[in-house]
C-alpha positions as CSV (number, residue, x, y, z in Angstrom):
1,X,-18.8,-47.7,54.1
2,X,-20.6,-48.8,50.9
3,X,-21.3,-45.1,50.0
4,X,-17.5,-44.2,50.4
5,X,-16.6,-47.1,48.1
6,X,-19.1,-46.0,45.5
7,X,-17.8,-42.4,45.6
8,X,-14.2,-43.7,45.3
9,X,-15.1,-45.8,42.3
10,X,-16.9,-42.9,40.7
11,X,-13.9,-40.7,41.2
12,X,-11.7,-43.3,39.6
13,X,-14.0,-43.7,36.6
14,X,-14.1,-39.9,36.2
15,X,-10.3,-39.6,36.4
16,X,-9.9,-42.5,34.0
17,X,-12.3,-40.8,31.6
18,X,-10.2,-37.6,31.6
19,X,-7.0,-39.5,31.5
20,X,-8.1,-41.5,28.4
21,X,-9.2,-38.2,26.9
22,X,-11.9,-36.8,24.7
23,X,-12.1,-36.0,21.0
24,X,-11.4,-32.5,19.7
25,X,-12.3,-31.4,16.1
26,X,-11.0,-28.4,14.3
27,X,-12.8,-27.8,11.0
28,X,-13.2,-24.8,8.7
29,X,-12.3,-23.2,5.4
30,X,-9.2,-21.3,4.1
31,X,-9.9,-17.9,2.5
32,X,-7.8,-15.2,1.1
33,X,-5.2,-17.5,-0.3
34,X,-3.1,-16.4,-3.3
35,X,-1.7,-19.9,-3.9
36,X,-2.7,-23.5,-3.5
37,X,-2.6,-24.6,0.1
38,X,-2.7,-28.4,0.0
39,X,-2.7,-29.1,3.8
40,X,-3.0,-27.7,7.3
41,X,-1.8,-29.3,10.5
42,X,-1.8,-28.9,14.2
43,X,1.5,-28.4,16.0
44,X,1.8,-28.7,19.8
45,X,3.6,-25.5,20.6
46,X,5.5,-26.4,23.8
47,X,7.0,-29.6,22.5
48,X,6.9,-28.5,18.9
49,X,5.5,-31.7,17.5
50,X,2.9,-32.3,14.8
51,X,-0.2,-34.0,16.2
52,X,-2.8,-33.9,13.4
53,X,-3.0,-33.2,9.7
54,X,-5.7,-32.6,7.1
55,X,-5.7,-32.1,3.4
56,X,-7.4,-29.0,2.1
57,X,-10.1,-29.8,-0.4
58,X,-10.7,-27.8,-3.6
59,X,-13.3,-25.7,-1.9
60,X,-10.8,-24.8,0.8
61,X,-12.4,-26.9,3.6
62,X,-10.5,-29.1,6.0
63,X,-11.1,-31.1,9.2
64,X,-8.6,-32.2,11.9
65,X,-9.3,-34.5,14.8
66,X,-7.2,-35.4,17.8
67,X,-7.7,-36.7,21.4
68,X,-6.9,-34.6,24.4
69,X,-6.8,-35.4,28.1
70,X,-6.0,-31.9,29.3
71,X,-5.9,-28.3,27.8
72,X,-3.0,-27.5,25.6
73,X,-1.5,-24.9,23.3
74,X,-1.4,-25.5,19.5
75,X,-0.6,-23.7,16.2
76,X,-3.0,-24.4,13.3
77,X,-0.3,-24.3,10.7
78,X,-0.7,-23.0,7.1
79,X,3.0,-23.1,6.5
80,X,6.1,-23.2,8.7
81,X,5.9,-19.4,9.1
82,X,2.1,-18.8,9.3
83,X,-0.2,-20.2,11.9
84,X,-3.1,-19.4,14.1
85,X,-2.8,-20.0,17.9
86,X,-5.4,-22.3,19.4
87,X,-5.8,-23.2,23.1
88,X,-7.8,-26.4,23.0
89,X,-9.4,-28.5,25.8
90,X,-11.1,-32.0,25.7
91,X,-14.4,-31.9,23.9
92,X,-13.8,-28.7,21.9
93,X,-15.6,-28.5,18.5
94,X,-13.8,-25.6,16.8
95,X,-15.0,-23.9,13.6
96,X,-12.6,-21.5,11.9
97,X,-12.5,-19.3,8.8
98,X,-8.7,-19.3,8.2
99,X,-7.3,-16.2,6.6
100,X,-4.2,-17.4,4.7
101,X,-3.0,-13.9,4.0
102,X,-3.3,-12.6,7.5
103,X,-3.9,-15.4,10.1
104,X,-4.6,-12.9,12.8
105,X,-7.8,-12.0,11.0
106,X,-9.1,-15.5,11.2
107,X,-12.6,-16.0,12.7
108,X,-12.8,-18.7,15.4
109,X,-15.6,-20.2,17.4
110,X,-16.2,-23.3,19.6
111,X,-13.1,-22.8,21.9
112,X,-13.7,-20.9,25.2
113,X,-9.9,-21.0,25.9
114,X,-9.0,-19.6,22.5
115,X,-11.6,-16.9,23.0
116,X,-9.5,-15.4,25.8
117,X,-6.7,-14.9,23.2
118,X,-9.1,-13.5,20.7
119,X,-10.6,-11.0,23.2
120,X,-7.0,-9.9,24.0
121,X,-6.4,-9.5,20.3
122,X,-9.5,-7.2,20.0
123,X,-8.2,-5.1,22.9
124,X,-4.8,-4.8,21.2
125,X,-6.4,-3.7,18.0
126,X,-8.5,-1.0,19.8
127,X,-5.5,0.3,21.7
128,X,-3.4,0.3,18.6
129,X,-6.1,2.3,16.7
130,X,-6.2,4.8,19.6
131,X,-2.4,5.1,19.7
132,X,-2.3,5.6,15.9
133,X,-4.9,8.3,16.1
134,X,-3.0,10.0,19.0
135,X,0.3,9.7,17.1
136,X,-1.3,11.4,14.0
137,X,-2.7,14.1,16.2
138,X,0.8,14.7,17.7
139,X,2.4,14.7,14.3
140,X,-0.1,17.3,13.1
141,X,0.6,19.4,16.1
142,X,4.3,19.1,15.4
143,X,3.9,20.3,11.8
144,X,1.7,23.3,13.0
145,X,4.4,24.3,15.5
146,X,7.1,23.9,12.8
147,X,5.1,26.2,10.5
148,X,4.9,28.8,13.3
149,X,8.6,28.5,13.9
150,X,9.4,28.9,10.2
151,X,7.3,32.1,10.0
152,X,9.2,33.5,12.9
153,X,12.5,32.8,11.1
154,X,11.9,33.8,7.5
155,X,15.1,34.6,5.7
156,X,17.1,32.0,7.6
157,X,18.4,29.1,5.5
158,X,18.2,26.7,8.5
159,X,14.4,27.0,8.2
160,X,14.5,24.8,5.1
161,X,15.3,21.8,7.4
162,X,11.9,22.4,9.1
163,X,10.1,23.1,5.9
164,X,11.1,19.7,4.6
165,X,8.8,18.2,7.2
166,X,5.8,20.1,5.9
167,X,3.7,18.8,2.9
168,X,3.6,21.3,0.2
169,X,-0.1,20.9,-0.5
170,X,-1.2,21.7,3.1
171,X,1.5,24.3,3.9
172,X,2.0,25.9,0.6
173,X,1.6,29.4,1.9
174,X,4.3,28.8,4.5
175,X,6.7,27.4,1.8
176,X,5.9,30.3,-0.5
177,X,6.8,32.9,2.2
178,X,10.0,31.0,3.1
179,X,11.1,30.6,-0.5
180,X,10.5,34.3,-1.2
181,X,12.5,35.3,1.9
182,X,15.5,33.1,0.9
183,X,16.0,34.5,-2.6
184,X,19.0,36.6,-1.5
185,X,20.7,33.3,-0.9
186,X,19.8,31.5,-4.1
187,X,23.4,31.1,-5.1
188,X,23.5,28.3,-2.6
189,X,22.6,25.1,-4.5
190,X,20.5,23.8,-1.7
191,X,18.5,27.0,-1.3
192,X,18.1,27.3,-5.1
193,X,16.7,23.8,-5.3
194,X,14.2,24.5,-2.6
195,X,13.0,27.7,-4.2
196,X,12.6,26.0,-7.5
197,X,10.6,23.1,-6.0
198,X,8.2,25.5,-4.3
199,X,7.8,27.6,-7.4
200,X,7.2,24.5,-9.5
201,X,4.6,23.3,-7.1
202,X,2.9,26.6,-7.3
203,X,2.6,26.2,-11.0
204,X,1.2,22.6,-10.7
205,X,-1.4,23.1,-8.0
206,X,-4.9,21.6,-8.7
207,X,-6.9,24.0,-10.9
208,X,-3.9,25.8,-12.4
209,X,-3.0,25.7,-16.1
210,X,-0.3,23.0,-16.7
211,X,3.1,24.5,-17.8
212,X,3.9,24.0,-21.4
213,X,6.2,21.2,-22.5
214,X,8.0,21.3,-25.8
215,X,10.4,18.5,-26.3
216,X,11.6,16.1,-29.1
217,X,9.9,12.8,-29.7
218,X,12.0,9.7,-30.6
219,X,11.9,10.8,-34.3
220,X,13.4,14.2,-33.3
221,X,10.2,16.2,-34.0
222,X,9.3,18.8,-31.3
223,X,5.9,18.0,-29.7
224,X,4.0,20.5,-27.6
225,X,1.8,19.5,-24.7
226,X,-0.6,22.2,-25.9
227,X,-1.2,20.1,-29.0
228,X,-3.3,17.8,-26.9
229,X,-5.9,20.4,-25.8
230,X,-9.4,19.2,-26.1
231,X,-8.6,15.9,-24.5
232,X,-8.1,14.7,-21.0
233,X,-4.3,14.2,-20.8
234,X,-2.2,12.2,-18.4
235,X,1.3,13.9,-18.3
236,X,3.4,10.9,-17.2
237,X,7.0,11.2,-16.0
238,X,8.9,8.0,-16.3
239,X,12.2,6.3,-17.5
240,X,13.2,3.0,-18.9
241,X,15.5,2.3,-15.9
242,X,12.6,2.9,-13.4
243,X,11.2,-0.4,-12.3
244,X,8.0,1.0,-10.7
245,X,7.4,2.9,-13.9
246,X,7.7,-0.3,-16.0
247,X,5.4,-2.1,-13.5
248,X,2.9,0.6,-14.1
249,X,3.1,0.4,-17.9
250,X,0.3,-2.2,-18.3
251,X,-2.1,0.0,-16.3
252,X,-1.4,2.9,-18.7
253,X,-2.0,0.7,-21.7
254,X,-5.3,-0.5,-20.2
255,X,-6.4,3.0,-19.5
256,X,-5.5,4.3,-23.0
257,X,-7.2,1.4,-24.8
258,X,-10.4,1.8,-22.8
259,X,-10.8,5.6,-22.8
260,X,-8.8,6.9,-25.8
261,X,-11.8,6.8,-28.1
262,X,-13.7,8.9,-25.5
263,X,-11.2,11.7,-25.4
264,X,-8.2,10.5,-23.3
265,X,-4.6,10.4,-24.2
266,X,-1.1,10.2,-22.6
267,X,1.9,12.5,-22.9
268,X,4.9,10.6,-21.6
269,X,8.0,12.5,-20.6
270,X,11.1,10.3,-20.2
271,X,13.9,11.0,-17.8
272,X,16.2,8.7,-19.7
273,X,19.7,9.7,-20.9
274,X,20.2,6.9,-23.4
275,X,17.9,7.3,-26.5
276,X,18.0,3.6,-27.5
277,X,17.1,2.5,-24.0
278,X,14.1,4.9,-24.1
279,X,13.0,3.6,-27.5
280,X,13.4,0.0,-26.5
281,X,11.3,0.4,-23.4
282,X,8.5,2.0,-25.4
283,X,8.5,-0.9,-27.7
284,X,8.9,-3.6,-25.1
285,X,6.0,-2.3,-22.9
286,X,3.7,-1.5,-25.9
287,X,3.5,2.2,-25.2
288,X,3.9,3.4,-28.7
289,X,0.3,4.6,-29.3
290,X,0.6,7.9,-27.5
291,X,2.9,10.9,-27.3
292,X,6.5,10.4,-26.1
293,X,9.1,13.2,-25.5
294,X,12.4,13.6,-23.8
295,X,15.4,15.9,-23.8
296,X,17.6,13.0,-22.6
297,X,18.9,15.0,-19.7
298,X,17.8,12.6,-16.9
299,X,16.9,14.4,-13.7
300,X,18.0,17.7,-15.3
301,X,15.0,17.4,-17.7
302,X,13.6,20.9,-18.1
303,X,10.0,19.5,-18.0
304,X,10.7,17.7,-14.7
305,X,12.1,20.8,-13.2
306,X,9.1,22.8,-14.4
307,X,6.7,20.4,-12.8
308,X,8.8,19.9,-9.6
309,X,9.2,16.2,-10.2
310,X,11.7,14.6,-7.9
311,X,10.5,11.0,-8.0
312,X,9.1,8.8,-10.7
313,X,6.6,7.5,-11.7
314,X,4.8,10.8,-11.3
315,X,1.9,12.1,-13.3
316,X,-0.6,15.0,-13.7
317,X,-4.1,14.6,-15.2
318,X,-5.2,17.6,-17.3
319,X,-8.8,18.5,-18.4
320,X,-9.5,19.5,-22.0
321,X,-8.6,23.1,-21.2
322,X,-5.1,22.1,-20.0
323,X,-5.8,22.6,-16.2
324,X,-4.4,20.2,-13.7
325,X,-7.3,18.3,-12.0
326,X,-5.5,15.4,-10.3
327,X,-2.0,14.1,-9.5
328,X,-0.2,10.8,-9.2
329,X,-3.0,8.5,-10.2
330,X,-1.8,5.0,-10.6
331,X,-3.3,1.6,-11.0
332,X,-6.9,1.4,-10.0
333,X,-7.0,5.0,-8.9
334,X,-6.4,6.1,-12.5
335,X,-9.1,3.8,-13.7
336,X,-11.5,5.1,-11.1
337,X,-10.9,8.7,-12.0
338,X,-11.3,8.0,-15.7
339,X,-14.5,6.1,-15.0
340,X,-15.7,9.1,-13.0
341,X,-15.0,11.4,-16.0
342,X,-16.2,9.1,-18.9
343,X,-18.4,6.6,-17.2
344,X,-18.3,2.9,-18.0
């Protein structure tokens, strides 16, 4: 009888212990933050109530504490929109490197229940990578079969619809054959545009001499691209009304200032129609140190048509002999290429 009473009391004490609860700590550091995160907090996800809060110190560290009597689901909140899911149980001591830019990349240890979620996340990533690889494989197969279908149907204008799905660089030979076969129908504006784009691409393939450009500068003097021979030249197509072009302007200035003395210059071709807007943009963005030309014909620019430019910003890097050695280098890619050529 005494033994049963002792076991009963022990069970009551154990139950009371778990009913009272145990401490849980969640501590770590915020990384990859682009702005000042002043606090983090734990939100109970089912009842959607905040249960703990911690200020974030200058070094990005934080520590939260709470008491739990049973496992529960929480969001470690960076903001109202961003959080990391935690499944906590009494006694957990969680350590986390909290990725503020992409919370799903956060590193978490000390919580066996949360680890189940993390393991599932890793499975998802692996499956998604496999799906993406398979999707790309199917897309490549689709393009190859389109190419075969086009070659069976040369001379048919409907083949242009399929050709638009094939990148010019990889399937240039197919495009070239189709464009040649469609020349009898060049009176059709759609066909004419396609033929011109293929011919322009053929003239601007890597290793080919860049087509000559001879257009007026803001002062009205005709400037020839060939005048820049002996330098590495970035032929840059842009316009004052093109926001991505204007965003790219500081990168061009940086590249010019760093490498001009070593033999680099820029030949900017504007697709503006309004001369004053063109001049104002040159002045506002500090672009006046290099060559600027335009025929002020917008998308009908003869230079743009020669180079097959149908989107801006667009550029072509030429070597000192005037051959095209790279295309569409922007931002860090441009700096990396110039560093490869000129060194530090």
